[in-house]
Structures are given as structure tokens and as C-alpha cells.
C-alpha positions as CSV (number, residue, x, y, z in Angstrom):
1,M,7.8,27.4,-23.1
2,S,7.8,26.5,-26.7
3,Q,5.4,28.0,-29.2
4,P,3.0,25.9,-31.3
5,G,4.7,24.8,-34.5
6,R,8.2,25.5,-33.4
7,P,10.6,22.7,-32.4
8,R,11.8,22.7,-28.9
9,K,15.4,23.6,-28.3
10,N,16.0,20.7,-26.0
11,P,13.8,17.7,-26.7
12,P,12.9,15.7,-23.6
13,P,15.2,12.9,-22.7
14,T,13.9,9.5,-23.7
15,P,14.2,6.5,-21.3
16,R,17.3,4.6,-22.1
17,G,17.9,2.2,-19.2
18,E,17.0,0.7,-16.0
19,I,17.2,1.9,-12.4
20,H,18.7,-0.7,-10.0
21,P,17.9,-0.4,-6.3
22,D,21.5,-1.1,-5.3
23,C,23.1,1.7,-7.4
24,V,23.7,5.4,-7.0
25,Y,23.2,7.6,-10.1
26,P,24.5,11.1,-10.8
27,L,21.4,13.3,-11.3
28,A,22.2,14.0,-15.0
29,L,22.4,10.2,-15.8
30,F,19.3,9.5,-13.7
31,R,17.3,12.0,-15.7
32,Q,18.4,10.3,-18.9
33,L,17.6,6.9,-17.7
34,V,14.1,7.6,-16.4
35,G,13.3,10.2,-19.1
36,L,12.4,13.1,-16.8
37,E,13.0,16.8,-17.5
38,Q,13.9,19.3,-14.7
39,Q,10.2,19.8,-13.9
40,G,9.7,16.1,-13.5
41,I,12.7,15.8,-11.1
42,A,11.3,18.8,-9.1
43,A,7.9,17.1,-8.9
44,A,9.5,13.8,-7.8
45,K,11.4,15.6,-5.1
46,M,8.2,17.2,-3.9
47,M,6.7,13.6,-3.7
48,G,9.7,12.4,-1.6
49,L,12.6,11.6,-4.0
50,R,15.8,12.4,-2.2
51,V,18.7,14.0,-4.1
52,A,22.0,14.0,-2.2
53,K,24.4,16.8,-3.2
54,V,28.2,16.3,-3.1
55,G,29.6,19.7,-4.0
56,R,27.6,20.8,-7.0
57,V,26.7,17.3,-8.2
58,G,23.4,15.7,-7.2
59,F,23.0,12.0,-6.8
60,V,19.9,9.7,-6.6
61,R,19.9,6.3,-5.0
62,G,18.1,3.7,-7.0
63,R,16.4,2.4,-3.9
64,D,14.9,5.8,-3.2
65,F,13.4,6.0,-6.7
66,C,12.0,2.4,-6.4
67,D,10.5,3.3,-3.0
68,L,8.9,6.4,-4.5
69,I,7.4,4.4,-7.4
70,D,6.1,1.8,-4.9
71,R,4.4,4.5,-2.8
72,L,2.8,6.1,-5.9
73,A,1.5,2.7,-7.1
74,E,0.0,1.9,-3.7
75,K,-1.6,5.3,-3.5
76,E,-3.0,5.0,-7.0
77,S,-4.3,1.5,-6.3
78,S,-6.0,2.7,-3.1
79,Q,-7.6,5.6,-4.9
80,A,-8.9,3.4,-7.6
81,T,-10.4,1.0,-5.0
82,E,-12.0,4.0,-3.3
83,R,-13.4,5.3,-6.6
84,A,-14.8,1.8,-7.4
85,R,-16.4,1.6,-4.0
86,K,-18.0,5.0,-4.4
87,C,-19.3,4.1,-7.8
88,H,-20.6,0.8,-6.5
89,D,-22.4,2.6,-3.6
90,E,-23.8,5.2,-6.0
91,S,-25.2,2.5,-8.3
92,Y,-27.2,1.0,-5.5
93,K,-28.7,4.3,-4.6
94,Y,-30.4,4.6,-8.0
95,N,-31.6,1.0,-8.2
């Protein structure tokens, strides 16, 4: 963990490209393309991103990442709808 005022040894990767559903990416390249650090990849794996290992090299299918993003977007959308419904219901209680 870096201390305040001190530059990080390894700055986070910046997004540099696109992920195509019909491609397979070595994990190191995938991290660069999407701009995720190791913790971000670990979180994505916990949310369902599959990383296939061949020897010591990990690979990510573009389709798996796109599916994960679709699931997260749908989940966020349904949560926003639920929050809006609750807010709407609460506003009628006070009127």
C-alpha cells in the first residue's frame, strides 16, 4: 500500500484497447486492455470471470468478460429500479 505523498512503484494500467468476444487474451494483455490491477482481476474472478490456465499462463476469453459485464449491468439496472420503486413507495407514505 502506498503512503500519501509518495508515488506508486507500479502505476495502474490504463485502458488501451477493446475486448472482442471472439478473442482469447493472455491475462497480462487482458489486464492492460481493461485497465485492471491484480485486485480488480481477483474481484472479477469472484464475480464469475473465468481464467483458464495453460501451464503458468492465464487466459481470458473475451466472451466471458462481455458476459460478466452484461450480468453486472443487468444487476445494477434491477437494483436501480428497486431503489426507485422503494423511493416512490416511501414518498406516498408521507403525502
